[in-house]
N, C-alpha and C positions, 0 to 999 in steps of 0.2 A: 551451438549458439541459438537461442530462441529469439524470434522477432518480437518487437514491442507490439503490444495490443492497441496502443494509441499513438498518435503523433504528438510532437511537441506543440503543434498548433492547437490540438484539442485541449491540451493543458493550459495554454495561454488564453484560449478563448473562454474557457469555463471556470477560470479562477481570477483572482486579483493580480495575477502575474502580468507584468508589462509585456506587450508584444515585442519590445525591443530586446528582451533577454536573449543572449547568444545561446543557440541550441547546444553548442559544445559545452557550455557551463551548466546545462540543465538536464540533458538527456540521460546522463548516467544515474541521476536520482530517480527518474522514471523506471529505469532498468532495475535499480535496487528495490523500489517499491513493488514492482512486478514479481521479482524473485522472492522477496520476503513475504509480502502481504497477499498478493493475488494467488500465488501458487499454494500458499497455506490454506486458502479457502476453496480452491478448485481441486486440490489433490494432484498427484503426478499425472494420472491418465487423462483427465479432462484438460489439464494444462497442456499436455503434449498434443492432444487431439486438436485443440484450438490453434496451437503453434503451427502444427503441420498444415492445417487448413489455410492459415494465413500465408505460409510459405508457398503452398501450391495454388493459391488463389482460388480455393474451393470452399471458403467459409460462406455458408448459405443457411437458409431456413431458421430453425430453432437456435442453432449455434450462433448465427449472425445476430439474431435478436438478443440472445443472452449476452453477447459481447457489447452490443450497442446500448442496450437498456440497463445492464447491471454491472458488467465488468469495467467498462470505460469510466463510468462515474466513480467507482471505487478507486481505480488506478489513478485517475486525475488527482484526487484529493489525498490519497496516500503518497503520491509523488510529491505533492507540496509539503507534506509533513517531513519528508526526507530532505527536500531542497532548502526550505527556509532557514534552518540553522547555519547553512553554509553560504547563503546568498550574498553576504557582504564580503566574502573572502575570495582571494585568488591565490593559488599555490603556483609559484613560478620558479625558475632556475635560481633566483636570488633570494628566495624565501617565501613567506606567507604575507600577503598584503590585505589590508582592510580598505575597502573602497570608501571614497568620500567625494563630496562635491561642494563647491563654493556656495551653491544655491540650495543645499539641503542639509539636514542634520541626521546623524545616525541614531537608531533606536537602541535602547538598552536591552539586555538579555530578557528581562521580564516581559517586554513588549513582543519580542520575537517568540518567547514561550507561549504567550497568549495567542498569537497568530497560529502557531503550530497546533495548539490545543483546539482552536476553532476548526482548523482543517481536519484534524483527527476526528472531531465530533461529526463533521459532514461525511467523512469516509466511513465511519462506523454506522451512520444512518444508511448509507447505500449498501453496506455489508449486510445489515439486518434485512434489508429488502431483497438482496441477492439470496441470502440463506432461506428466507421464507419462500421465495420463488423456486429455488432449486429443489428444496425438500418437497414442495407440493407437486413438482413436475419432474421428479427424478427419473421417471420412465422415459422421458425425452432425451436424457443424457446418461446413457448406461455407463459411460466411463467414470462418472462421479462416484459410483459405489463399487467399482471393479478394480480397486487397487490391491496389489499383493503386498506381502510383508516387507519387501525391499522398497516399495513405493512410498511416497509421502501421502498419507491419508488426509482427506480434507477435514479441516477444522469446522465442525458444525455448531459450534458454540457461539452464540451472539451476545453473551454476557461480557461486557467490557468493564468489569468491576475492579480491576486491579489485582492485588495479591490475595491469595487464599492460604490461610494457615490451618493446617490439619490439627484438630484438637487432640488427636492421638499422641501428640508430642508434648503434652503438658508436663510430663516428668522432666524432659530436657530443659524446658524453660524454667522450671522451679530450680533445677540444678544450676542454671546460669543466673539465678536471682531475678528472673523476669516473670511477669505475670501476663496471662492472656485475659 
């Protein structure tokens, strides 16, 4: 089990999240964001190096700066993209409940999607900064480029442009009466 690279307090402090959010309802989304997004950009070896340093309380120097200046901002905002769609719900023994209050109104899905997209844009900004920094300073972090075939290799692509359709499949689309 890997440690979290941030605290729930970090996420609450640097986002629009209310400080009263129960950590038990929020922390799993930080873990999901770290496992999915952060490990994707760090690769297995750098991810494990940082995890072990946190566990052993030996995170210092360039690695500490990398975490504080680049990884934490990424994780904070990727965590919010994972949390926001579930924020209004509780899963309990008697079912799934949507929260409400007499003094407030719930937002519709489009508004939540807007908030998720804004958080994603912020996370992607920090990801681009991370990729620029790590590629320019890869010699400081040898684990970044030393992954073997069974390891997760770091995603070095900062293009967040959505789907890519290969033009080599034009015949398939013609067959299906689709055009590119």
